[in-house]
KESEGU-505579 format. One record per atom (N, C-alpha, C): residue in three letters; atom name; y, x, z. Coordinates in Angstrom, 3 decimals, always signed. Layout:
% KESEGU-505579
 res atom        v        u        w
 ALA   CA        Y        X        Z
...
END
This chain:
% KESEGU-505579
 res atom        v        u        w
 TYR    N +157.946 +125.963  +74.617
 TYR   CA +157.841 +124.585  +74.226
 TYR    C +156.396 +124.125  +74.385
 GLU    N +156.193 +122.827  +74.356
 GLU   CA +154.849 +122.286  +74.479
 GLU    C +154.363 +121.777  +73.139
 ARG    N +153.053 +121.851  +72.941
 ARG   CA +152.446 +121.346  +71.715
 ARG    C +151.728 +120.051  +72.020
 MET    N +151.732 +119.166  +71.065
 MET   CA +151.027 +117.903  +71.228
 MET    C +149.640 +118.019  +70.610
 GLY    N +148.684 +117.264  +71.145
 GLY   CA +147.357 +117.238  +70.566
 GLY    C +146.311 +117.846  +71.479
 VAL    N +145.126 +117.959  +70.960
 VAL   CA +143.990 +118.486  +71.698
 VAL    C +143.548 +119.782  +71.039
 ARG    N +143.411 +120.819  +71.827
 ARG   CA +142.880 +122.078  +71.297
 ARG    C +141.403 +121.874  +71.006
 LEU    N +141.001 +122.069  +69.770
 LEU   CA +139.613 +121.834  +69.387
 LEU    C +138.682 +122.940  +69.851
 GLY    N +139.169 +124.134  +69.932
 GLY   CA +138.337 +125.253  +70.363
 GLY    C +138.931 +126.553  +69.873
 LYS    N +138.071 +127.580  +69.803
 LYS   CA +138.530 +128.879  +69.329
 LYS    C +137.372 +129.624  +68.688
 ILE    N +137.711 +130.603  +67.899
 ILE   CA +136.704 +131.452  +67.269
 ILE    C +136.540 +132.692  +68.128
 VAL    N +135.302 +132.976  +68.499
 VAL   CA +134.996 +134.144  +69.328
 VAL    C +133.946 +134.999  +68.622
 SER    N +133.922 +136.274  +68.948
 SER   CA +132.942 +137.194  +68.368
 SER    C +131.686 +137.219  +69.223
 ASP    N +130.557 +137.153  +68.546
 ASP   CA +129.257 +137.224  +69.200
 ASP    C +128.495 +138.380  +68.560
 ARG    N +127.891 +139.240  +69.376
 ARG   CA +127.196 +140.409  +68.832
 ARG    C +126.062 +140.031  +67.880
 ARG    N +125.338 +138.966  +68.215
 ARG   CA +124.196 +138.565  +67.387
 ARG    C +124.610 +137.713  +66.197
 LEU    N +125.574 +136.800  +66.411
 LEU   CA +125.886 +135.802  +65.395
 LEU    C +127.164 +136.063  +64.611
 GLY    N +127.927 +137.052  +65.012
 GLY   CA +129.218 +137.287  +64.361
 GLY    C +130.268 +136.358  +64.951
 ASP    N +131.227 +135.953  +64.145
 ASP   CA +132.277 +135.046  +64.611
 ASP    C +131.731 +133.619  +64.644
 ILE    N +131.888 +132.959  +65.801
 ILE   CA +131.417 +131.580  +65.952
 ILE    C +132.537 +130.724  +66.532
 PHE    N +132.459 +129.425  +66.274
 PHE   CA +133.427 +128.478  +66.809
 PHE    C +132.905 +127.925  +68.127
 ARG    N +133.736 +127.996  +69.191
 ARG   CA +133.373 +127.430  +70.487
 ARG    C +134.300 +126.258  +70.763
 ILE    N +133.701 +125.084  +70.883
 ILE   CA +134.475 +123.873  +71.128
 ILE    C +135.077 +123.901  +72.531
 SER    N +136.263 +123.344  +72.682
 SER   CA +136.899 +123.281  +73.995
 SER    C +136.357 +122.094  +74.791
 ASN    N +136.491 +122.173  +76.095
 ASN   CA +136.065 +121.077  +76.954
 ASN    C +136.878 +119.820  +76.657
 GLU    N +138.162 +119.986  +76.381
 GLU   CA +139.026 +118.848  +76.078
 GLU    C +138.573 +118.131  +74.806
 ALA    N +138.186 +118.894  +73.778
 ALA   CA +137.701 +118.287  +72.539
 ALA    C +136.379 +117.565  +72.773
 ALA    N +135.521 +118.153  +73.600
 ALA   CA +134.241 +117.506  +73.919
 ALA    C +134.480 +116.180  +74.625
 LEU    N +135.423 +116.152  +75.548
 LEU   CA +135.728 +114.914  +76.266
 LEU    C +136.363 +113.875  +75.343
 SER    N +137.188 +114.329  +74.406
 SER   CA +137.890 +113.409  +73.511
 SER    C +137.004 +112.858  +72.400
 PHE    N +136.114 +113.693  +71.867
 PHE   CA +135.359 +113.305  +70.676
 PHE    C +133.841 +113.354  +70.857
 GLY    N +133.364 +113.729  +72.023
 GLY   CA +131.942 +113.945  +72.260
 GLY    C +131.049 +112.745  +72.037
 GLN    N +131.577 +111.537  +72.172
 GLN   CA +130.758 +110.345  +71.950
 GLN    C +130.368 +110.213  +70.480
 HIS    N +131.040 +110.922  +69.589
 HIS   CA +130.754 +110.852  +68.157
 HIS    C +129.818 +111.968  +67.683
 PHE    N +129.528 +112.930  +68.556
 PHE   CA +128.707 +114.073  +68.161
 PHE    C +127.233 +113.684  +68.116
 THR    N +126.497 +114.333  +67.228
 THR   CA +125.057 +114.117  +67.110
 THR    C +124.380 +115.464  +66.883
 GLY    N +123.076 +115.488  +66.988
 GLY   CA +122.319 +116.682  +66.636
 GLY    C +121.871 +117.508  +67.823
 ASP    N +121.537 +118.758  +67.521
 ASP   CA +120.976 +119.675  +68.516
 ASP    C +121.968 +120.094  +69.593
 HIS    N +123.236 +119.899  +69.355
 HIS   CA +124.253 +120.383  +70.294
 HIS    C +124.772 +119.293  +71.222
 VAL    N +123.967 +118.246  +71.393
 VAL   CA +124.297 +117.151  +72.303
 VAL    C +123.086 +116.888  +73.178
 ILE    N +123.311 +116.718  +74.484
 ILE   CA +122.215 +116.380  +75.393
 ILE    C +122.665 +115.257  +76.313
 ASP    N +121.831 +114.227  +76.416
 ASP   CA +122.101 +113.124  +77.337
 ASP    C +121.329 +113.372  +78.624
 VAL    N +122.004 +113.173  +79.758
 VAL   CA +121.403 +113.458  +81.056
 VAL    C +121.344 +112.191  +81.907
 SER    N +120.529 +112.258  +82.965
 SER   CA +120.398 +111.135  +83.896
 SER    C +121.624 +111.059  +84.806
 LYS    N +121.697 +109.993  +85.593
 LYS   CA +122.813 +109.818  +86.533
 LYS    C +122.860 +110.956  +87.541
 GLU    N +121.695 +111.339  +88.066
 GLU   CA +121.630 +112.416  +89.058
 GLU    C +122.066 +113.744  +88.447
 GLN    N +121.607 +114.023  +87.222
 GLN   CA +122.007 +115.253  +86.541
 GLN    C +123.500 +115.243  +86.237
 ALA    N +124.036 +114.087  +85.868
 ALA   CA +125.470 +113.968  +85.588
 ALA    C +126.291 +114.267  +86.835
 GLN    N +125.860 +113.757  +87.989
 GLN   CA +126.579 +114.020  +89.237
 GLN    C +126.573 +115.503  +89.570
 GLU    N +125.427 +116.150  +89.390
 GLU   CA +125.348 +117.588  +89.656
 GLU    C +126.231 +118.371  +88.686
 PHE    N +126.197 +117.989  +87.415
 PHE   CA +126.997 +118.675  +86.407
 PHE    C +128.487 +118.551  +86.720
 LEU    N +128.934 +117.352  +87.077
 LEU   CA +130.356 +117.145  +87.398
 LEU    C +130.773 +117.814  +88.698
 ALA    N +129.791 +118.162  +89.537
 ALA   CA +130.077 +118.899  +90.763
 ALA    C +130.080 +120.409  +90.524
 GLY    N +129.812 +120.834  +89.275
 GLY   CA +129.872 +122.252  +88.937
 GLY    C +128.545 +122.966  +88.960
 LYS    N +127.458 +122.233  +89.111
 LYS   CA +126.143 +122.856  +89.185
 LYS    C +125.490 +122.916  +87.807
 ASN    N +124.542 +123.843  +87.671
 ASN   CA +123.743 +123.935  +86.454
 ASN    C +122.669 +122.861  +86.491
 ILE    N +122.174 +122.458  +85.316
 ILE   CA +121.192 +121.385  +85.226
 ILE    C +119.866 +121.940  +84.711
 PRO    N +118.786 +121.803  +85.501
 PRO   CA +117.464 +122.173  +84.974
 PRO    C +116.962 +121.080  +84.038
 LEU    N +116.264 +121.473  +82.988
 LEU   CA +115.738 +120.525  +82.018
 LEU    C +114.219 +120.520  +82.045
 GLU    N +113.638 +119.419  +81.601
 GLU   CA +112.179 +119.302  +81.558
 GLU    C +111.591 +120.029  +80.361
 LYS    N +112.369 +120.142  +79.278
 LYS   CA +111.870 +120.831  +78.094
 LYS    C +112.884 +121.862  +77.627
 LYS    N +112.396 +122.833  +76.915
 LYS   CA +113.240 +123.904  +76.400
 LYS    C +114.041 +123.391  +75.212
 ILE    N +115.333 +123.761  +75.152
 ILE   CA +116.165 +123.374  +74.015
 ILE    C +116.796 +124.615  +73.404
 LYS    N +117.322 +124.453  +72.203
 LYS   CA +117.941 +125.543  +71.461
 LYS    C +119.132 +126.103  +72.234
 LYS    N +119.236 +127.434  +72.294
 LYS   CA +120.334 +128.083  +73.014
 LYS    C +121.663 +127.865  +72.302
 GLY    N +122.731 +127.791  +73.098
 GLY   CA +124.081 +127.645  +72.556
 GLY    C +124.876 +126.595  +73.305
 ASP    N +126.093 +126.378  +72.869
 ASP   CA +126.969 +125.389  +73.495
 ASP    C +126.467 +123.979  +73.196
 VAL    N +126.544 +123.114  +74.206
 VAL   CA +126.139 +121.720  +74.044
 VAL    C +127.176 +120.811  +74.695
 VAL    N +127.297 +119.609  +74.148
 VAL   CA +128.104 +118.570  +74.780
 VAL    C +127.156 +117.795  +75.688
 VAL    N +127.486 +117.719  +76.966
 VAL   CA +126.663 +117.005  +77.935
 VAL    C +127.217 +115.595  +78.069
 ARG    N +126.315 +114.593  +77.922
 ARG   CA +126.735 +113.194  +78.008
 ARG    C +125.826 +112.426  +78.964
 HIS    N +126.373 +111.345  +79.492
 HIS   CA +125.594 +110.385  +80.288
 HIS    C +125.879 +109.000  +79.721
 GLU    N +124.826 +108.315  +79.315
 GLU   CA +124.938 +106.989  +78.692
 GLU    C +125.949 +106.988  +77.545
 GLY    N +125.960 +108.078  +76.775
 GLY   CA +126.830 +108.191  +75.614
 GLY    C +128.240 +108.653  +75.900
 LEU    N +128.615 +108.766  +77.178
 LEU   CA +129.967 +109.211  +77.537
 LEU    C +129.978 +110.717  +77.781
 PRO    N +130.868 +111.453  +77.119
 PRO   CA +130.892 +112.908  +77.274
 PRO    C +131.379 +113.316  +78.668
 LEU    N +130.687 +114.296  +79.242
 LEU   CA +131.056 +114.839  +80.551
 LEU    C +131.716 +116.202  +80.438
 GLY    N +131.390 +116.944  +79.395
 GLY   CA +131.959 +118.269  +79.219
 GLY    C +131.029 +119.172  +78.438
 ILE    N +131.335 +120.465  +78.500
 ILE   CA +130.601 +121.486  +77.755
 ILE    C +129.675 +122.256  +78.688
 GLY    N +128.487 +122.519  +78.179
 GLY   CA +127.539 +123.373  +78.883
 GLY    C +126.965 +124.380  +77.910
 LYS    N +126.272 +125.362  +78.453
 LYS   CA +125.620 +126.358  +77.607
 LYS    C +124.128 +126.250  +77.828
 ALA    N +123.399 +125.879  +76.786
 ALA   CA +121.944 +125.758  +76.875
 ALA    C +121.341 +127.149  +76.947
 MET    N +120.504 +127.348  +77.965
 MET   CA +119.851 +128.633  +78.195
 MET    C +118.352 +128.393  +78.357
 GLY    N +117.715 +127.847  +77.337
 GLY   CA +116.288 +127.557  +77.417
 GLY    C +116.025 +126.262  +78.150
 GLU    N +115.609 +126.357  +79.409
 GLU   CA +115.297 +125.165  +80.203
 GLU    C +116.388 +124.833  +81.216
 THR    N +117.581 +125.386  +81.024
 THR   CA +118.710 +125.142  +81.920
 THR    C +119.988 +124.973  +81.100
 ILE    N +120.869 +124.107  +81.591
 ILE   CA +122.210 +124.023  +81.015
 ILE    C +123.178 +124.604  +82.034
 LYS    N +123.828 +125.679  +81.638
 LYS   CA +124.817 +126.326  +82.494
 LYS    C +126.127 +125.565  +82.373
 ASN    N +126.707 +125.239  +83.501
 ASN   CA +127.936 +124.462  +83.540
 ASN    C +129.109 +125.306  +83.045
 ASN    N +129.839 +124.830  +82.048
 ASN   CA +131.023 +125.519  +81.520
 ASN    C +132.287 +124.683  +81.663
 ILE    N +132.270 +123.708  +82.559
 ILE   CA +133.468 +122.895  +82.782
 ILE    C +134.481 +123.736  +83.564
 PRO    N +135.738 +123.749  +83.135
 PRO   CA +136.763 +124.474  +83.897
 PRO    C +136.826 +123.963  +85.340
 ARG    N +137.023 +124.856  +86.270
 ARG   CA +136.995 +124.525  +87.704
 ARG    C +137.970 +123.413  +88.087
 ASN    N +139.120 +123.340  +87.426
 ASN   CA +140.098 +122.299  +87.773
 ASN    C +139.667 +120.913  +87.305
 PHE    N +138.573 +120.811  +86.519
 PHE   CA +138.062 +119.520  +86.071
 PHE    C +136.956 +118.989  +86.961
 LEU    N +136.403 +119.815  +87.830
 LEU   CA +135.224 +119.438  +88.605
 LEU    C +135.556 +118.433  +89.706
 LEU    N +134.574 +117.595  +90.024
 LEU   CA +134.715 +116.652  +91.130
 LEU    C +134.502 +117.372  +92.447
 GLU    N +135.340 +117.097  +93.415
 GLU   CA +135.176 +117.696  +94.743
 GLU    C +134.589 +116.658  +95.683
 GLY    N +133.762 +117.109  +96.590
 GLY   CA +133.202 +116.215  +97.601
 GLY    C +132.123 +115.286  +97.098
 VAL    N +131.448 +115.648  +95.990
 VAL   CA +130.389 +114.801  +95.486
 VAL    C +129.188 +114.860  +96.425
 TYR    N +128.939 +116.030  +97.023
 TYR   CA +127.812 +116.182  +97.951
 TYR    C +128.310 +116.500  +99.336
END
C-alpha cells in the first residue's frame, strides 16, 4: 500500500555524535523556506545552477559541518552536507536537472 505525506527524515548512527536526525530532501523542499539558523545557506544564482546540476558548491567562508538546507532567494533547492568551505551535493540523482551545462 502507499502512504500519504512527506517523509521528514530518519535517525542514523554517527560515530562521533551518536544517533542523529537526518532530514530528507523532500522535507527540505516542502518546509525549507521556514528553516533558520546554522543549517540553512543561501546561494547565488550561479551556485544554485551548479547545485541543481549535481555539483558541489565552494564557499567563500568556512561554515559549521553537517547537513544544510540549500536555498536561493529563500526557495529551498535541497539538502547538502557542509564540509568546511564546500557544500557536498546530497540531492538524489533522480531530482537533478539534466542538460544545465
